[in-house]
C-alpha positions in Angstrom: -51.4 -1.6 -32.4 -52.9 -4.7 -30.8 -53.7 -7.4 -33.3 -54.3 -10.5 -31.2 -55.9 -11.3 -27.8 -55.1 -14.2 -25.5 -58.0 -14.7 -23.0 -58.3 -16.3 -19.6 -61.7 -17.9 -19.4 -63.2 -17.9 -16.0 -63.6 -14.3 -14.6 -62.2 -12.8 -17.8 -64.1 -13.9 -20.8 -67.0 -15.6 -19.0 -68.7 -14.6 -15.8 -68.6 -18.1 -14.3 -67.5 -17.5 -10.7 -70.9 -16.5 -9.2 -72.5 -19.8 -10.2 -69.4 -21.8 -9.4 -69.1 -20.3 -5.9 -72.8 -20.9 -5.3 -72.6 -24.6 -6.3 -69.4 -25.1 -4.3 -70.9 -23.6 -1.2 -74.1 -25.8 -1.6 -71.9 -28.9 -2.0 -70.1 -28.1 1.3 -73.4 -27.5 3.0 -74.6 -30.9 2.0 -71.7 -32.3 3.9 -72.4 -30.1 6.9 -69.7 -27.4 6.4 -70.6 -23.7 6.3 -68.3 -21.4 4.3 -68.7 -17.9 3.1 -68.9 -17.1 -0.5 -66.1 -14.5 -0.2 -63.8 -17.2 1.3 -64.6 -19.6 -1.4 -64.2 -17.1 -4.2 -60.8 -16.0 -2.8 -59.5 -19.6 -2.8 -61.1 -20.4 -6.2 -59.5 -17.3 -7.8 -56.1 -18.8 -6.9 -57.0 -22.3 -8.2 -60.0 -24.6 -7.9 -57.6 -27.2 -6.5 -56.5 -24.9 -3.8 -60.1 -24.4 -2.8 -60.8 -28.1 -2.7 -57.6 -28.9 -0.7 -58.5 -26.1 1.8 -61.7 -27.8 2.8 -60.4 -31.3 2.6 -57.8 -30.2 5.1 -60.7 -29.1 7.4 -62.2 -32.6 7.3 -64.8 -32.3 4.6 -65.4 -35.6 2.8 -64.0 -35.7 -0.7 -67.4 -36.6 -2.0 -68.3 -32.9 -1.8 -66.0 -32.2 -4.7 -67.5 -34.9 -6.9 -70.9 -33.5 -5.9 -69.8 -30.0 -7.0 -68.3 -31.2 -10.3 -71.6 -33.1 -11.2 -73.6 -30.0 -10.4 -71.3 -27.8 -12.5 -71.5 -30.1 -15.5 -75.3 -30.1 -15.3 -75.5 -26.3 -14.8 -77.5 -24.4 -17.4 -75.1 -22.4 -19.5 -77.4 -19.4 -19.2 -76.1 -19.0 -15.7 -72.5 -18.5 -16.9 -72.7 -15.9 -19.6 -69.9 -14.1 -21.3 -69.1 -10.7 -19.9 -70.6 -7.7 -21.6 -68.4 -6.7 -24.6 -66.6 -10.1 -24.9 -68.3 -11.1 -28.2 -68.0 -7.5 -29.6 -64.2 -7.3 -28.9 -63.5 -10.8 -30.2 -65.4 -10.0 -33.4 -63.4 -6.8 -33.9 -60.1 -8.7 -33.6 -61.3 -11.3 -36.2 -62.6 -8.6 -38.5 -59.2 -6.9 -38.4 -57.4 -10.1 -39.4 -56.1 -10.9 -35.9 -56.5 -14.0 -33.7 -58.3 -14.7 -30.4 -57.0 -17.6 -28.3 -58.0 -18.9 -24.9 -55.6 -20.3 -22.3 -57.5 -21.8 -19.3 -57.2 -24.4 -16.5 -60.9 -25.3 -17.2 -61.7 -28.7 -18.9 -62.2 -28.8 -22.6 -65.7 -30.2 -22.2 -67.0 -27.4 -20.0 -65.2 -24.6 -22.0 -66.7 -25.8 -25.3 -70.1 -26.2 -23.7 -70.3 -22.5 -22.9 -68.7 -21.4 -26.1 -71.0 -23.5 -28.2 -74.1 -22.4 -26.3 -73.2 -18.7 -26.9 -72.1 -19.4 -30.5 -68.6 -18.0 -29.9 -66.5 -21.0 -30.8 -65.7 -19.7 -34.3 -64.2 -16.5 -32.9 -61.2 -18.4 -31.5 -58.2 -19.8 -33.4 -57.3 -22.1 -30.4 -58.6 -23.1 -27.0 -55.9 -24.4 -24.8 -57.5 -26.2 -21.8 -56.4 -28.4 -18.9 -56.1 -31.4 -21.2 -53.5 -29.6 -23.3 -50.9 -30.7 -20.8 -49.1 -27.4 -20.1 -47.9 -26.4 -16.7 -50.4 -24.2 -14.8 -50.2 -20.4 -14.8 -48.2 -18.4 -13.8 -45.9 -20.7 -15.8 -45.7 -19.1 -19.3 -45.3 -22.4 -21.3 -48.8 -22.4 -22.8 -48.4 -18.7 -23.9 -45.0 -19.4 -25.4 -46.3 -22.4 -27.3 -49.4 -20.5 -28.6 -47.2 -17.5 -29.7 -44.9 -19.9 -31.6 -47.6 -22.1 -33.1 -49.6 -19.2 -34.5 -46.6 -17.0 -35.3 -47.9 -14.1 -33.2 -45.9 -11.0 -32.6 -45.8 -10.7 -28.8 -45.6 -6.9 -29.0 -48.9 -6.7 -30.8 -50.5 -9.4 -28.7 -52.5 -8.6 -25.5 -53.3 -11.1 -22.8 -56.4 -10.5 -20.6 -56.8 -11.9 -17.1 -58.4 -11.2 -13.8 -55.7 -12.6 -11.6 -52.0 -11.9 -11.0 -51.1 -15.3 -12.2 -52.7 -14.7 -15.6 -50.7 -11.5 -16.2 -47.5 -12.9 -14.8 -47.6 -15.8 -17.3 -48.5 -13.5 -20.2 -45.8 -11.0 -19.2 -43.1 -13.7 -19.0 -44.1 -14.9 -22.5 -43.5 -11.4 -23.8 -47.0 -10.2 -24.5 -48.7 -7.0 -23.4 -50.8 -7.5 -20.3 -54.3 -6.4 -19.3 -55.8 -6.8 -15.9 -59.6 -7.1 -15.8 -60.5 -5.5 -12.5 -63.8 -6.5 -10.8 -65.2 -5.2 -7.5 -62.2 -2.9 -7.0 -59.5 -5.6 -7.4 -56.1 -4.4 -8.6 -53.0 -6.3 -9.8 -50.0 -6.4 -7.5 -47.6 -6.3 -10.4 -47.1 -3.7 -13.2 -49.4 -4.3 -16.2 -49.9 -2.4 -19.4 -53.6 -1.9 -19.1 -56.2 -2.1 -16.3 -59.9 -2.2 -17.3 -63.1 -2.7 -15.5 -65.3 -3.3 -18.5 -64.4 -5.4 -21.6 -65.8 -2.8 -23.9 -62.8 -0.6 -22.9 -60.8 -3.1 -25.0 -62.4 -1.7 -28.2 -60.3 1.4 -27.9 -57.1 -0.6 -27.1 -57.4 -3.0 -30.1 -57.9 0.0 -32.4 -55.4 2.3 -30.7 -51.6 2.5 -31.0 -51.1 0.3 -27.9 -49.6 2.8 -25.6 -49.8 1.8 -21.9 -52.7 3.3 -19.9 -54.6 2.6 -16.8 -58.3 3.1 -17.2 
């Protein structure tokens, strides 16, 4: 039985990448550099820092990144909604007496901006952000700390992410793992569950927790 969920934020809980990629590409264009959205997304899915470094190495002025961050902070939250089913699944967990937590590389300010706008803040027991000071995924430190602080049973805790590094960190902390597949993406490591719609989690959190691949 799955009692608790640990969420990645970008691309797992909230559909933020389309807007982020668009703003990133526009910032590059303003500096005269043309990049495809697919290239930017691929780099950004690894880490935003990797995407920035990639283009700095190609001679783009660092000011493009400041431009991007300013645009992102001013972005209307309506352009970065939660995925279908996110609120419903989190509500089920809370109703059943479990906990939802977020572990993200995103800043606390922008994470709370979206959570507040969509009135979802109260659904989460903790939101671990970049400012929390943990090593970046796939290091499991943030997961280990959350499990200890909230006395979670790893065997009844499921971690959801859309990248290998999300599920590697979760696996190494001892939780069950769920890969959120989009556009045909698949994990390169073994996971307990693979889903392509968050509503599929409803069955998992009310089921007996046996591994399956949807």
